[in-house]
N, C-alpha and C positions, 0 to 999 in steps of 0.2 A: 604420543602425539608428536608430530614433527614441529620443529621451531618455526618453519616456514608457515605452517597452518596457523600457529598461534600468532605470529606476526601479522598475517593477513586478517585474522579475526579481530585483533586489537585495533588495527588500522581502520577497519570497517566500523567498529564501534565508536572510535574517536570521530570519524567523519560523520557518522549518524548524529552524534550529540552536537557537533558543530553545525550541521545542517538544520537540526531542530531549533537551535538557538538563533541562527540567522533568519530562518523562515518565520519564526515567531516574532521577530522584530520588524519584519517588513509589513507596512500598512500605511494608512493615512496619518497615523500618529507615530512619529519616530520614537522608538524605545531603544535605549542602549543595551548592548548585550550583557553588561555587568548587572543592570537592573533585572533583566529577564532571568539570568542565572540565579540571582538572589531570590527572586520571587518563586522560582521553581524549587530551589533547594530549601526554602523556608517551610514548605509543606511536608518535607520528609521528616518522619518522626525521629526524635533524638538528635538529628543533625541540624534541623531547622532552628532549634533553640539557641544555637550558637550565633545565629545571624540576627543582627538588629535591623528591623525594617526601616530603611531610610529612603524609600522610594515613594512615589505618589500613589495614593489609594486608587485613583482612576486608572493608572497603568496596571495595577494588580487586577482590577476588574476587567480591563480590556484583554489581558492575557488569559485569565481563567474562564471568562464567559465567551470570548469570541475566537481568539487566535489559537490558543493551545489545543482546544478540541479539534479544530480543523487540521492543524499540523499532525496531531496524533492520529487522526483518521487517515490522513495521507500516508503516514508511515505504515499503518496497518494494511491499507490497500496495497501498497508496494510490496510488503512482506507476503501478503496473500497471493499476489500475482507471481512473485518469485517462486513460492511453493507450488502453485498450480503449474507454472511452466516447467519446473524441475520434474514434477510428477508426470506431466504430459510427455515430456521428452524421455524420461527414464522408464516409462511404462512399456516402451517398445524395444528398448535396448536389451533386456535380458532374453527376449525371444530370439535374438539374433537378426532381427529385421528392423534396423533403424529407420525411423520415419524421415523421408526426404523433406528438406525445407519447403519445397514447392507444395507438398501435400499439406503441410502445416498451414501455410498461407492460404491455400484453398479452403481448408477447414474453417479457419477463423473468418475468412471472407464470407463463407456461407452462413456462419453464425451471425455476422453483422448484417447481412442482407435479410435474414429471417427476423432479426430483432427490429430492423427498420420497418419492414412490412407489418410486424405486429404493432408497433407504435402508431403507424399510420392508420391501421384498421380498427384497433381495439376501442371499446367504449369504456370499460372499466380498467383504466391504465395501470393503477397501482397493483392489482392482483395479476392481471393477464400478462403484463410485460415482465414482471419478476419471475413468475412461474414458467411462463412460456420461454423466456430466455434460457433458463436452466435446462428445460426439456429439449429445446432446439440445439443447444450446445452439445448435450449428450448425444442426440441423434446425429449431428454432423460429425462428431468424433467417431461414432460407430460406423457411419458410412465411409468416412475417410480410411479407417482401418480395414474395413471389409472390401473396399474396391481396389485399393492401390498397393498395399504392402506386398 
């Protein structure tokens, strides 16, 4: 593995941890980053035993019940989008037919339009929007590949 790749990976991890700490502290109740880091580290087995809890119990409840689950979900959504984008982009590269950015934009625009129409028309929103969005996305990707490549 190259040193450049390791450097970029470590920089990305440090930035991710800093972003999680900062975003967990943003809200109607101001929480210092030191307390947030202490609360998060305190739950790690064997490491958390070395930290004495000197923060407010209300701050701990705010972090664990409200803020951290949302920040963690945002991190997971971002990672999922990155993986999906890399897979979508990389799926056409080995065939020697790279997807033109205009085709990608048209494909995502078609998915957005069909999802909007599905939300506007559906009666059972929970089931129809979720399943229909997946099927519409797959259909638009297949149409995009079939017509333009």
